[in-house]
C-alpha positions as CSV (number, residue, x, y, z in Angstrom):
1,M,-20.5,-54.9,71.7
2,P,-20.8,-51.4,70.4
3,L,-18.5,-49.7,67.9
4,R,-16.2,-47.5,69.9
5,V,-15.0,-44.4,68.0
6,L,-12.5,-41.7,69.1
7,T,-11.4,-38.5,67.4
8,L,-8.5,-36.5,68.6
9,N,-6.5,-33.6,67.2
10,L,-2.9,-34.5,68.2
11,W,-1.5,-30.9,68.1
12,H,1.3,-32.4,66.1
13,D,4.5,-32.4,68.2
14,S,3.9,-29.1,70.1
15,G,4.5,-28.8,73.8
16,P,6.1,-31.7,75.7
17,W,5.3,-34.3,73.1
18,P,6.8,-37.4,74.9
19,Q,4.8,-36.6,78.0
20,R,1.7,-35.8,76.0
21,A,2.0,-39.1,74.1
22,A,2.1,-40.9,77.4
23,R,-1.1,-39.2,78.5
24,I,-2.8,-40.1,75.2
25,R,-1.8,-43.7,75.5
26,A,-3.3,-43.8,78.9
27,W,-6.6,-42.5,77.5
28,L,-6.4,-45.1,74.7
29,D,-6.0,-47.9,77.1
30,R,-8.9,-46.6,79.2
31,L,-11.3,-46.1,76.3
32,D,-10.1,-49.1,74.2
33,P,-11.5,-47.6,70.9
34,D,-12.0,-49.8,67.8
35,V,-11.4,-46.9,65.4
36,V,-9.6,-43.6,65.9
37,A,-9.5,-40.5,63.7
38,F,-6.3,-38.4,64.4
39,Q,-5.7,-34.9,63.0
40,E,-2.5,-32.9,62.9
41,A,-0.4,-36.1,62.7
42,L,3.2,-35.8,61.4
43,R,5.1,-37.9,59.0
44,G,8.5,-37.5,57.4
45,A,11.9,-39.1,56.9
46,G,12.3,-41.5,59.9
47,L,9.1,-40.1,61.5
48,D,5.7,-41.6,61.9
49,Q,4.0,-39.9,64.8
50,V,1.0,-42.2,64.9
51,A,3.1,-45.4,64.9
52,E,5.2,-43.9,67.6
53,L,2.1,-43.0,69.6
54,L,0.2,-46.3,69.2
55,E,3.0,-48.8,69.5
56,A,1.2,-52.2,69.2
57,R,-2.3,-50.7,69.6
58,L,-4.7,-50.5,66.7
59,P,-2.4,-52.1,64.1
60,H,-4.3,-51.3,61.0
61,R,-3.5,-47.7,59.9
62,D,-3.6,-45.3,57.0
63,Y,-2.6,-41.7,56.5
64,V,-3.2,-38.7,54.2
65,R,-1.2,-35.5,54.0
66,G,-3.3,-32.4,54.3
67,S,-0.4,-29.9,54.1
68,R,3.3,-29.5,54.8
69,M,5.0,-28.3,58.0
70,R,8.6,-27.2,58.3
71,R,10.7,-28.3,61.2
72,G,14.2,-26.6,60.9
73,A,15.6,-27.9,57.6
74,A,13.1,-30.8,57.4
75,E,9.7,-30.5,55.7
76,L,7.1,-32.8,57.2
77,D,3.7,-34.1,56.2
78,F,0.9,-32.7,58.4
79,G,-2.3,-34.6,58.0
80,N,-4.9,-37.1,59.2
81,A,-4.7,-40.7,60.2
82,V,-7.1,-43.6,60.7
83,A,-6.2,-46.4,63.1
84,S,-8.3,-49.5,63.4
85,R,-8.6,-52.7,65.3
86,W,-9.7,-54.4,62.1
87,P,-8.2,-54.5,58.6
88,I,-8.6,-51.6,56.2
89,A,-9.7,-53.1,52.9
90,A,-9.9,-49.9,50.8
91,R,-9.2,-46.2,50.9
92,E,-9.9,-43.0,49.1
93,V,-8.2,-39.7,49.5
94,L,-10.1,-36.4,49.0
95,A,-8.3,-33.1,48.6
96,L,-10.7,-30.5,50.1
97,P,-11.5,-27.1,48.5
98,D,-9.2,-24.3,49.6
99,R,-8.8,-20.6,49.3
100,G,-5.6,-20.5,47.2
101,D,-3.6,-19.1,50.1
102,G,-1.4,-22.1,50.8
103,E,-3.5,-23.7,53.5
104,T,-4.7,-27.1,52.3
105,R,-6.7,-29.9,53.9
106,A,-7.8,-33.4,53.1
107,A,-10.2,-36.2,54.1
108,L,-9.3,-39.8,54.3
109,W,-12.0,-42.4,53.7
110,A,-11.3,-46.0,54.8
111,A,-13.4,-49.2,54.3
112,I,-12.8,-51.3,57.4
113,D,-13.7,-54.9,57.6
114,A,-15.4,-55.0,61.0
115,P,-17.1,-58.1,62.6
116,F,-20.5,-56.5,62.0
117,G,-19.8,-55.7,58.3
118,R,-18.1,-53.1,56.3
119,L,-17.5,-49.8,58.1
120,A,-17.1,-46.7,55.9
121,F,-15.1,-44.3,58.1
122,T,-13.9,-40.8,57.2
123,C,-11.3,-38.7,59.1
124,T,-11.0,-35.0,58.2
125,H,-9.7,-31.6,59.4
126,L,-11.1,-28.4,58.0
127,H,-9.7,-24.8,57.6
128,W,-9.2,-23.2,61.0
129,R,-9.6,-19.4,60.7
130,F,-12.8,-18.0,62.2
131,H,-13.7,-16.1,59.0
132,H,-13.2,-19.1,56.7
133,G,-16.7,-20.5,57.2
134,D,-17.4,-20.2,53.5
135,T,-14.5,-22.5,52.7
136,R,-15.5,-25.0,55.4
137,L,-19.0,-25.0,54.0
138,R,-17.6,-26.1,50.6
139,Q,-15.4,-28.6,52.4
140,V,-18.2,-30.3,54.3
141,Q,-20.2,-30.6,51.1
142,E,-17.4,-32.6,49.5
143,V,-16.8,-34.8,52.6
144,A,-20.6,-35.6,52.8
145,R,-20.8,-36.3,49.1
146,Q,-17.9,-38.8,49.3
147,A,-19.3,-40.5,52.5
148,I,-22.7,-40.9,50.9
149,R,-21.3,-42.1,47.6
150,L,-19.1,-44.7,49.2
151,R,-21.5,-45.9,52.0
152,P,-22.1,-49.7,52.0
153,K,-25.4,-50.4,50.4
154,D,-27.9,-51.5,53.1
155,G,-25.1,-51.8,55.5
156,F,-23.7,-50.0,58.6
157,P,-24.1,-46.2,58.4
158,P,-21.0,-44.2,57.4
159,V,-19.1,-42.4,60.2
160,I,-17.3,-39.1,59.8
161,A,-15.0,-37.8,62.5
162,G,-12.5,-35.0,63.0
163,D,-11.7,-31.4,63.8
164,F,-14.2,-29.3,61.9
165,N,-13.1,-25.9,63.4
166,A,-16.8,-25.0,63.4
167,E,-19.5,-24.6,66.1
168,P,-22.8,-26.5,66.0
169,D,-24.7,-23.4,64.9
170,S,-22.4,-22.7,61.9
171,D,-23.7,-23.3,58.4
172,E,-21.1,-26.0,57.8
173,V,-22.2,-28.1,60.8
174,R,-25.9,-27.3,60.2
175,F,-25.5,-28.5,56.6
176,L,-24.2,-31.9,57.9
177,T,-27.1,-32.2,60.3
178,G,-29.9,-31.4,57.9
179,L,-30.5,-27.8,59.1
180,H,-29.0,-25.9,56.2
181,A,-29.4,-26.4,52.5
182,V,-26.9,-25.3,49.8
183,E,-28.3,-24.8,46.3
184,G,-31.3,-26.9,47.1
185,R,-29.4,-29.8,48.5
186,S,-29.2,-31.0,52.1
187,V,-27.9,-34.1,53.9
188,Y,-28.4,-35.6,57.3
189,F,-25.9,-37.2,59.7
190,H,-26.5,-37.6,63.5
191,D,-24.2,-35.3,65.5
192,A,-23.2,-37.9,68.2
193,W,-23.0,-35.3,71.0
194,R,-26.4,-33.9,70.1
195,V,-27.9,-37.4,70.1
196,A,-26.2,-39.0,73.1
197,G,-24.0,-36.4,74.9
198,R,-24.3,-36.6,78.6
199,G,-23.1,-34.0,81.1
200,G,-21.7,-30.6,80.3
201,D,-21.7,-28.7,77.1
202,G,-19.5,-30.8,74.9
203,I,-16.7,-28.1,74.6
204,T,-13.6,-29.5,72.9
205,W,-11.6,-26.2,72.7
206,S,-11.5,-25.1,76.3
207,N,-9.8,-22.3,78.2
208,R,-9.4,-24.7,81.1
209,N,-6.5,-26.0,79.0
210,P,-3.6,-23.5,79.0
211,W,-2.4,-24.7,75.6
212,A,-5.8,-23.7,74.2
213,R,-6.1,-20.5,76.3
214,A,-2.9,-19.2,74.8
215,A,-4.7,-18.8,71.5
216,L,-7.1,-16.2,73.0
217,E,-10.1,-17.9,71.5
218,P,-13.5,-18.6,73.1
219,D,-14.6,-21.9,74.4
220,R,-16.4,-23.9,71.7
221,R,-17.4,-27.3,70.4
222,I,-15.5,-27.9,67.2
223,D,-14.6,-31.7,67.2
224,Y,-17.2,-34.2,66.2
225,V,-18.3,-37.7,65.5
226,F,-21.1,-37.8,62.8
227,A,-23.0,-41.0,62.0
228,G,-25.3,-41.7,59.1
229,Y,-28.9,-42.4,59.9
230,P,-29.3,-45.8,61.7
231,T,-30.7,-48.7,59.9
232,R,-34.3,-49.9,60.6
233,Q,-32.7,-52.5,62.8
234,G,-31.0,-49.8,64.8
235,L,-27.5,-50.5,63.6
236,G,-25.4,-47.4,63.9
237,L,-27.6,-45.8,66.5
238,V,-25.5,-43.5,68.7
239,E,-25.9,-44.8,72.3
240,Q,-23.2,-42.8,74.1
241,C,-21.0,-39.8,73.5
242,R,-18.7,-37.9,75.8
243,V,-15.7,-35.5,75.8
244,V,-12.4,-37.3,76.6
245,C,-8.7,-36.5,76.9
246,D,-9.8,-33.5,78.9
247,D,-7.7,-33.6,82.0
248,E,-4.2,-32.7,83.2
249,E,-1.6,-34.5,85.2
250,R,1.4,-32.7,86.6
251,G,0.6,-29.8,84.2
252,V,0.4,-32.0,81.1
253,W,-2.7,-32.2,79.0
254,P,-3.0,-34.8,76.2
255,S,-3.4,-32.1,73.5
256,D,-4.7,-28.5,73.0
257,H,-8.0,-30.0,71.9
258,F,-10.2,-32.4,73.9
259,G,-11.3,-35.6,72.1
260,V,-14.8,-37.0,71.4
261,Y,-15.7,-40.6,72.1
262,A,-18.9,-42.3,70.8
263,E,-20.4,-45.7,71.0
264,L,-22.6,-46.9,68.1
265,R,-24.9,-49.9,68.2
266,T,-23.8,-53.0,66.2
267,E,-26.6,-55.3,67.1
268,P,-30.3,-55.1,66.1
269,L,-32.7,-53.5,68.5
270,P,-35.4,-55.7,70.1
271,D,-38.7,-55.4,68.0
272,R,-40.5,-53.6,70.8
273,A,-37.8,-50.8,70.9
274,R,-37.5,-50.5,67.2
275,A,-41.0,-49.6,66.1
276,P,-41.5,-46.3,68.0
277,I,-38.1,-44.9,66.8
278,F,-38.8,-45.5,63.1
279,A,-42.5,-44.8,63.1
280,A,-41.5,-41.2,64.0
281,A,-39.2,-41.0,60.9
282,G,-42.4,-41.1,58.8
283,G,-42.6,-40.6,55.1
284,E,-40.9,-38.0,52.9
285,G,-42.6,-34.7,52.2
286,A,-43.1,-33.3,48.7
287,G,-40.1,-32.1,46.7
288,P,-36.4,-32.8,47.3
289,S,-35.7,-34.5,50.6
290,P,-32.5,-34.5,52.6
291,E,-30.1,-37.3,51.9
292,R,-29.9,-39.6,54.9
293,A,-26.4,-41.1,55.0
């Protein structure tokens, strides 16, 4: 069985949240993911939005506050959550670089005891303003550094998922995919959509959705699943990726974002399929080489 990963920005409790939650639950039941990265999830006194949403699904959960949100007299945590089918054995929280203007973000790293071994899974949400690419570039460097430092030695490749608020040709996403170096350093993660996306353009912020259209922003792909380079046996190879949570029923969409769903291989490839893939990987060139997560 593959590892089934979903990332979805919940849009906190905006819009008709009870109806939206029902739509998200229907998608969860349809996709049956093993691990989910949620962004813009709320917590506060007597409130746990992810627990309310999931009910008995994916019972192993963790949360990190990225910033604070005021609702009337109440101040709520606004952050990221990881929900897993399997136990979370360890965690690490990373406060991301910011601009000193009050907007703060975080990454949550979780070590998950999956049947195929330890899964190192990161959920994050980066700064959102179009002109904050410089901040997002600093943020992805820290997220990648943490994921590489904490990856299981000789184990399943690390997975990073979330709302990056950046398009594929941005420096921040190009850095994660080995196409942009910062101060002589580069890294490499597979962009699941680029590797295995099928059908369409992968847009996750779409003006088809009236809740996104109200922001007067262009269509773009800003939500991602990134996977470390697969092992020589093919573990972690992205085999499928698609945009999900992208429909409406009776005028209700699951969120203002669409989600991204990916399936990663958890069993070794047959020998005849393995050799051509990794022969092409070849040797390293002279000088510093990109870090393959």
